[in-house]
N, C-alpha and C positions, 0 to 999 in steps of 0.2 A: 250843747256840749262840744269841746274841741275834739277835732279828728286828728288822730296821730299821723296817718298816712292817707293822703289823697293820690289817686292814680288817674291822670288825665290821658285819654286814649284818642289819638287822631285816627278816626275809622277809615280814612282814606289812604293810610300808610301802606307802603308797598307790600309788606309781608302779611297784611291781614285784610286784603281787599275782598278775599273770599269769605263768605259768611261762616263756613266751617272753621276757618282759621280764627276768626274772631271769637266764636263759640269756645274753641280750644283755649285761647288766651284767657278768657274770662273764667273758665274752669280752673286753669292753673293758678290764676290769682286768687280765687276763692279758696282753693285747697292749701296754697302756700302762705299767703298773707291775709287770712280770713277777716282781720279787723280793718283792712284797708277798704276805703270808699272808692269805688271806681265810677268815673264819669266820662262819657264818650261824646264826641262831636256827632252831629247829625245834620240833616238839611236845614235845621232852624237854629242850632247852636254852634258857633265858631269856637275854635281853640282859644282865641283871645278873650272870649266871654267866659269860658270855663276857667281860665287863668285868673281873671279878675275876681270871680266868685270865690275860687279856691283860696286866694291870698286874703280875702276878707275873713275866711274861716280859720286862718292862722294855723296850718298844720305843722307838725314837726318836720315832716318830709313831704315834698310835692314831687311826684314822679312824672316825668315826661315820656309818654309812650308814643313813638313815632320816628320820623327821620331826623337829620341834622337840624332842619328848619324848625321843627316842633321843639326839639330840645333847646335850641337857642332861644326860642320865645319864652319857654318856661324859665331858663336861666336868667334872662333879662328881668323877670319879676322877682327872682329870689336873691339875686346878688346884692350884698350889702345888708341882708337880713339874717335872722337866725334860722330860717328855713333851709333844710337840707335839700339838695337837688337829687332825685333819683333818676336813673337813666334806664329806660326799657327800649332798646334798639329795635324798631320795627320798620325802618326804612329800607332803601335799596342799597346805599353806600355805607351808611353809618360810620363816617370818618371818626367823629368824637368818641363813640363808644369803642371803636377799634383801637384808637391810641390810648384809651384808659384800660385796655385789656379786658373789657367787659365782653362776655360771650354773646354772640349774635344768634345762638339758638334760643328759642323762645323759652323752653323749660329752664335752662341754666341761667338766663337773664333774670327770670322771675325769682328763682332761688336766691339770686345775689341780693335782691331787695331785702330779703330776710336775714341773710347770713353775711352780707358784705361789710367791709370796713369803710368808714368815711374818710375821703382824701380831699385835700385842698388843691385846687388848680388855678392857674392864671386865666384872666379874661383880658381881651383887648377892647378898646373904645375908640369909636370914630364918629364925629358928629353927635356926641352925647348919647350914642347907642352902643351897646356892648355886642361882642361876638366871641364865640368859643373856639372857633376853628380858624376862619379867615374871612377877609373882606377883600373884594376885588373890583377892579375898574376895567371897563372896556371889553376887549375880546373875551375874557374870561366870563363875564357876565352873560354875554350872548350865547356862549357855548352851554352854560349851565341852563339858561332858559329854554334854549332849543332841545337840549337832552331831556329836561323834565317834561316838556310838551309831548315829546314822542313817547316816553314812558307812560304818560297818562292815556295816550292813544293805543297802548297795548304792546309797544316795541320793548324787547328785553334790554337790560341795562347796557350791555357792552355794544350792541349794534346801534342803540340810540346815542351813545356817547361818540362813537366813530362817525355816525351820519351827521350829528350836530357839529362836530369839530370841523368836518370837510365843508359843510354849508357856511359855517361862520368864517372860516379862512377865505373863502371866495369873496365874501363881501365886507371884510373888516376894514376899518379906517383908523388911522393913527390920531393921537391927541398929545398935547404938550404936558409934561410933568416938571415941576420945580421942587426939589428936594432940598430942604434946609437941615444941615447937620453941624452942630457947633457953629464954627465960622465959615463953613463951606456951603456953597450953593451949587447943586448939580442940575443941569437942564437936560431933558431927554425928551425925544419924541418916540412914541411907543403905541402899539395896539393893545397892550395889556399891562396891568400892574396887580400884584398879588401881595397882601399884607397878612402874614400868618402869626398867630399867637405861638411863639416858640418856633424854633427852626426845623425845617423839613430836611430829611436825609435824602429825599428824591423828589424835589419839588415839580420836576417835569414829568412825573408819572401820572397815570390815570388814577392811581391809588397812593397819593402822597402820605408819608408816615413821619410822625414827630416822636422821637425817642423820649422826650421830656415835655411834660406840660406845666412845669414849675420853675423854669429858668428865669422867668421875669423878662423875657425878651420878645419883641416884635421883629420878625424878619421881613423885609421888603424885597420882593422879587420883581425885576423888569427884564423882559426878553433882551438877550445879549448884553446884559449888565450884571455886575457882581451884586450879591444880596447885601443889603444894609439893614440895620436894625434902627428903627426910628421911633421916638416916643409920640404915639398918637393917643396917649391916655391909657396906657396898659396898667391895669390894677393888679397888684400882687396878691398873694394868697390870703392876706387879711386886709385887703382893700387899699393898701398903701401904693402910691404911685412909685413906679420903678424907674431907675436909669437902665437904659438898653444898651447892648453892645452890637458892634459889627461882627462879621464872621472872623475878624482878626482880633476880637476882644477889646477894641478901642471903644471907650465910653462916649456916647453921643446923646444929644438932646436936640429934637428938631421937630419939623412938621412937614407935611406934603401938601402942595397945591397943584391943582390941574387947571389948565386953560384949554379952550376949545371943549367940545361936548364930551362928557364921559359919564356913564351911569354907574351907580354903586351897587354892589352885591355884598352881602354878608351872611354868615351863618355861624 
């Protein structure tokens, strides 16, 4: 029998690491969406395995319970299908949920699964993989990895972010970037590059914000450079490829290449 709602919970998510918090969440789900089937990761079952099994069961809604990484993983499976993505923000920063105005308190977020309205949002694509928030190269990746490692070790969010940033800045290295936009080729050497789905109002903040998730634009940010919007396979609200705009509303179509070593991060 087809399950209408399947809720996938990352048991290691920041806000439910404590057993009492996990029990509270399960109780809220049982009381608010009693018909939902809840599946949790454990030492033997990964989130990717849960996603594969859930998609085989073809639910009407697949809920991602976790941080931005968990939500992006579930979104990657449902994009282009009829399955609705439900968002249950249980991570530390919850960028995507915040931009969607989804409450980050557990009870309010669970109620939204029952009472919320379905909205279409843009996704970005790079190397045939999608991202909801952003993809980064270089220094940005190193800061994120260091911060997450410190948080797993028990350090609070903001001390972990500050310590990770300082350590990464001490050891950073630059790489080359070639941006193709229409008939223009831009060459830059940089330590970091960030591609966001839709434009950030404060991209240099520790908590960047996107006022819109439906503009059909990818914004490319390079330190000491003006933001550009480059088509990396951004798919619109109904799966159509979009033309993107620069901050000055000029239409562009292009690609990004890197030379020298640069690691990719996406969420």
